[in-house]
C-alpha positions in Angstrom: 100.6 -84.0 93.9 99.2 -84.9 90.5 102.1 -85.6 88.2 100.4 -84.0 85.3 100.7 -80.7 87.0 104.4 -80.8 85.8 103.5 -81.5 82.2 104.4 -79.0 79.5 104.7 -79.1 75.7 108.2 -79.4 74.5 108.9 -79.1 70.5 111.2 -81.8 69.4 113.4 -79.3 67.8 114.4 -77.9 71.3 116.3 -81.2 72.1 120.0 -80.6 71.8 121.8 -83.5 70.1 125.3 -82.2 70.6 126.7 -79.6 73.4 127.7 -76.0 72.6 131.2 -75.4 71.3 133.0 -74.2 73.4 131.3 -75.6 76.5 130.8 -72.2 78.3 129.5 -70.6 75.3 126.0 -72.4 76.1 123.2 -70.0 77.0 122.3 -69.5 80.7 119.0 -68.3 81.8 118.7 -66.5 85.3 115.7 -67.0 87.4 116.2 -64.9 90.5 113.3 -64.7 92.8 110.6 -62.7 91.3 112.9 -60.5 89.2 112.3 -60.5 85.3 114.0 -63.5 83.6 117.5 -62.6 82.3 119.3 -64.3 79.3 123.0 -64.7 79.6 125.8 -67.2 78.4 127.5 -69.6 81.0 130.7 -67.7 80.8 128.8 -64.8 82.5 128.5 -66.9 85.6 131.2 -65.3 87.9 129.3 -61.8 87.5 126.1 -63.5 88.6 127.2 -64.6 91.8 129.0 -63.2 94.6 132.4 -63.5 96.5 132.2 -66.0 99.0 129.5 -68.1 97.3 130.5 -71.7 96.8 129.8 -73.9 93.6 129.4 -77.5 94.6 130.3 -80.0 91.6 129.9 -83.7 91.3 133.1 -85.6 90.3 131.6 -88.8 89.2 132.9 -90.4 86.0 130.4 -92.1 83.4 131.5 -95.5 82.3 130.6 -97.0 78.9 127.7 -98.8 80.6 125.4 -99.9 77.6 125.8 -103.1 76.2 124.2 -105.2 73.2 124.2 -109.0 73.4 122.6 -112.2 72.5 120.9 -114.9 74.7 120.7 -117.7 72.3 118.8 -116.3 69.3 117.4 -113.2 71.2 119.2 -109.9 71.0 119.4 -108.1 74.5 120.4 -104.7 75.5 121.7 -103.9 79.1 122.2 -100.6 80.9 124.2 -101.0 84.2 123.0 -98.6 86.7 124.3 -99.8 90.2 127.4 -101.7 91.2 126.7 -104.7 93.8 130.1 -106.3 93.9 133.5 -106.7 92.4 131.9 -108.3 89.3 128.2 -107.9 90.0 125.9 -105.0 88.5 122.4 -104.3 88.5 121.3 -103.4 84.9 118.1 -102.7 83.2 117.4 -105.1 80.2 115.8 -104.4 77.0 113.9 -107.7 75.8 114.2 -108.8 79.4 111.4 -111.4 78.8 113.8 -113.5 76.9 116.1 -113.8 79.9 115.8 -116.2 82.8 117.9 -116.6 85.9 121.0 -118.3 85.1 121.1 -117.6 81.2 124.4 -116.4 79.8 124.4 -113.3 77.9 127.1 -112.8 75.3 128.1 -109.1 74.7 130.9 -109.8 72.2 134.7 -109.0 72.6 134.9 -111.8 75.0 132.6 -110.4 77.3 129.8 -112.4 78.9 127.6 -112.3 82.1 125.2 -114.5 83.9 121.8 -113.3 84.5 120.6 -113.3 88.3 117.4 -112.6 90.0 115.1 -109.6 89.3 115.3 -106.7 91.9 112.7 -104.5 93.3 113.3 -101.7 90.8 112.7 -104.0 87.9 116.4 -104.6 87.0 118.4 -107.9 86.8 121.9 -108.7 88.4 124.5 -109.5 85.7 127.4 -111.4 87.1 130.4 -110.7 84.6 132.6 -113.8 83.9 136.4 -114.2 83.9 139.2 -112.4 85.8 139.5 -109.1 84.1 138.1 -106.0 85.9 134.6 -105.1 84.7 136.0 -101.7 83.9 138.4 -103.2 81.5 135.6 -105.3 79.9 133.3 -102.4 79.6 135.9 -100.4 77.6 136.1 -103.1 75.4 132.5 -103.9 74.7 130.4 -101.1 76.0 129.2 -97.7 74.8 128.5 -94.3 76.5 124.8 -94.4 77.9 123.5 -91.4 76.0 119.8 -90.5 77.3 117.1 -92.3 75.2 116.0 -88.8 73.9 119.4 -88.4 72.4 120.1 -92.0 71.5 116.9 -92.2 69.6 117.8 -89.6 67.3 121.3 -90.6 66.5 124.0 -93.5 67.3 126.6 -92.8 69.9 129.9 -92.0 68.5 133.5 -91.6 69.5 132.9 -87.9 70.2 130.3 -88.7 73.0 133.3 -90.5 75.1 134.5 -86.8 75.7 131.4 -84.8 75.3 129.4 -86.7 77.9 132.0 -86.5 80.5 132.7 -83.4 82.7 136.1 -81.8 83.4 135.6 -82.8 87.1 135.0 -86.5 86.2 137.4 -88.6 88.4 135.4 -91.2 90.4 134.2 -94.1 88.2 130.8 -95.2 88.4 128.1 -93.2 86.9 125.9 -94.2 83.9 124.5 -90.7 83.3 126.5 -87.5 83.3 126.0 -84.7 85.9 125.1 -82.8 82.8 125.1 -79.0 84.3 128.9 -79.4 85.0 129.3 -80.2 81.4 129.3 -76.3 80.7 132.6 -75.7 82.7 135.9 -75.1 81.0 139.4 -74.3 82.6 139.0 -70.8 81.4 135.8 -70.4 83.3 137.1 -72.0 86.4 140.0 -69.7 86.6 137.5 -66.6 86.1 135.4 -68.2 88.9 138.4 -68.4 91.3 139.4 -64.6 90.5 135.9 -63.6 91.3 136.4 -64.9 94.7 133.9 -67.8 94.5 134.8 -71.0 96.1 134.4 -74.6 94.5 134.0 -77.9 96.1 133.4 -81.4 94.9 131.3 -84.3 96.1 130.7 -87.9 94.4 127.0 -89.0 93.5 127.0 -91.9 91.0 124.1 -91.1 88.8 122.0 -94.1 87.8 120.1 -95.0 84.8 116.9 -94.4 87.0 117.5 -90.6 86.2 116.0 -91.2 82.9 113.0 -93.3 83.6 109.5 -91.5 83.4 107.2 -91.1 86.2 104.5 -93.7 85.5 102.4 -92.9 88.8 99.6 -90.5 88.6 100.5 -89.0 92.0 103.9 -88.1 93.3 103.1 -90.1 96.5 103.1 -93.0 94.6 106.5 -92.8 92.9 109.6 -94.6 94.0 113.0 -93.1 93.4 115.9 -95.5 92.3 118.8 -95.5 95.0 121.9 -93.8 94.0 125.3 -94.1 96.0 127.0 -90.8 97.2 129.8 -89.7 99.3 130.7 -86.2 101.0 133.9 -86.4 103.1 134.3 -84.4 106.4 136.9 -81.9 104.9 134.3 -81.1 102.2 131.6 -80.8 104.7 133.5 -78.6 107.1 134.3 -76.2 104.1 130.8 -75.9 103.0 129.5 -75.2 106.4 132.2 -72.5 107.1 131.4 -70.9 103.6 127.6 -70.5 104.7 128.6 -69.3 108.3 130.6 -66.5 106.5 127.4 -65.4 104.6 128.0 -67.2 101.3 125.6 -69.0 99.4 126.1 -72.7 98.4 125.0 -73.1 94.6 124.8 -76.9 93.7 125.8 -77.3 90.0 123.2 -80.1 88.9 120.3 -81.7 90.6 122.7 -84.6 91.5 124.8 -82.3 93.8 121.7 -80.7 95.2 120.1 -84.1 96.0 123.3 -85.3 97.9 123.7 -82.1 99.8 120.2 -82.4 100.9 120.6 -86.1 101.8 123.6 -85.2 104.1 122.0 -82.0 105.6 120.4 -82.1 109.1 117.3 -80.1 110.2 119.9 -77.8 111.6 121.2 -76.8 108.2 124.6 -78.5 109.1 126.1 -80.7 106.2 127.7 -83.7 107.6 129.7 -86.4 106.1 127.9 -88.7 104.1 128.5 -92.4 102.3 125.5 -94.3 101.4 122.5 -94.5 99.0 120.0 -91.9 98.9 116.5 -92.0 97.5 115.6 -88.4 98.2 112.6 -87.4 96.1 112.0 -83.4 96.2 108.7 -82.2 95.2 106.9 -78.7 96.0 106.4 -78.5 99.8 110.0 -79.5 100.5 112.0 -77.4 102.7 115.7 -77.0 101.5 118.2 -77.1 104.1 121.5 -77.2 102.4 121.6 -75.2 99.4 120.8 -71.5 98.3 120.6 -71.8 94.3 120.9 -74.3 91.7 122.5 -74.3 88.2 120.9 -77.0 86.1 120.0 -77.7 82.5 116.4 -78.2 81.3 114.4 -81.1 82.2 111.8 -83.5 80.7 108.1 -82.8 81.4 106.6 -84.8 84.3 110.0 -85.7 85.4 111.3 -85.8 89.0 113.9 -83.2 88.0 111.1 -80.6 87.0 109.4 -81.4 90.0 112.8 -80.7 91.9 113.2 -77.2 90.3 109.6 -76.4 90.8 110.2 -77.2 94.7 112.9 -74.6 94.7 111.4 -71.9 92.6 107.6 -72.6 92.6 105.7 -74.6 89.9 104.0 -71.8 88.3 107.3 -69.8 88.2 109.2 -72.6 86.5 106.4 -73.5 84.2 106.7 -69.7 83.0 110.6 -70.0 83.0 110.3 -73.1 80.8 107.8 -71.2 78.4 110.5 -68.5 78.2 113.2 -70.9 77.4 111.2 -72.4 74.6 110.1 -69.3 73.1 113.6 -67.8 73.0 115.2 -70.9 71.5 117.1 -72.5 74.7 118.3 -76.0 74.0 117.0 -78.6 76.4 118.3 -81.8 78.0 121.8 -83.3 78.6 123.6 -81.6 75.8 121.5 -78.4 76.1 121.6 -75.0 77.8 121.6 -74.0 81.4 119.7 -72.2 84.0 120.7 -70.4 87.3 118.0 -70.6 89.8 118.2 -68.6 92.8 115.1 -68.6 95.1 
């Protein structure tokens, strides 16, 4: 399909630079089948679902994966996006033309790395020097990797270390937050449990590729970046049982959705999964694992807007986004949310 079919005009003032406070006070747009669009807040969620439904969260934890350093006189920016080994990470570099294989980049605070070969995704392998765990080095020299559409408007600060982390964050390795889950609070989770709605977690380490624009003119020519995910046997069994009992599986975030679909067979059964996925969902895709999606509002011409268009229909989502813009919804990572029930 032509990528420009997924374009829309978004006023810059719609981009949220800080999250709602409290988190579950964010707005929630309900798009259910062909019914009229409804405006709610996130804390209304338990009343919009049914007892027996299951919400599926991503428990990945964002690491301070953005680094600023020097290679000689050249200033180099690095965003780590995939672990390759104990001390090796793939990274996207800013000013990459000034870096050659074997060069040492000094990120300050005693953190240095050697540049390796370029990979097929356009990244560079960085091998961190020394014996301290890389996680310790990043805590010392790294910053939270806010999306470009926020970072270009204000500097990252200490608040972002908590704001850009979900309450479920446990498994370190993401360089972007699974932002739909940023809206959840302990109080909301208690209300969800009281309403008889189950919850489950899986792990997908979100990569920096999620921020990259689609440069191809046709979706067939776009290559997704690989992200590593895991669903264990017990989680798969519980999710399959919920569905057999008539419950709906509602993915909280496109990352949860993409992993569930990667782990699901043509028979609709979710199986254990521990691997990379490059799944790219566009209109025409037949969903096997999920029955709904809670997600924030996405970039024009992005793979994520293509995904929600596949779930609900492109014209339906264009109309829903027009409603969101006209009614002052806040967009992107720190913005408001939507509940999509096809």
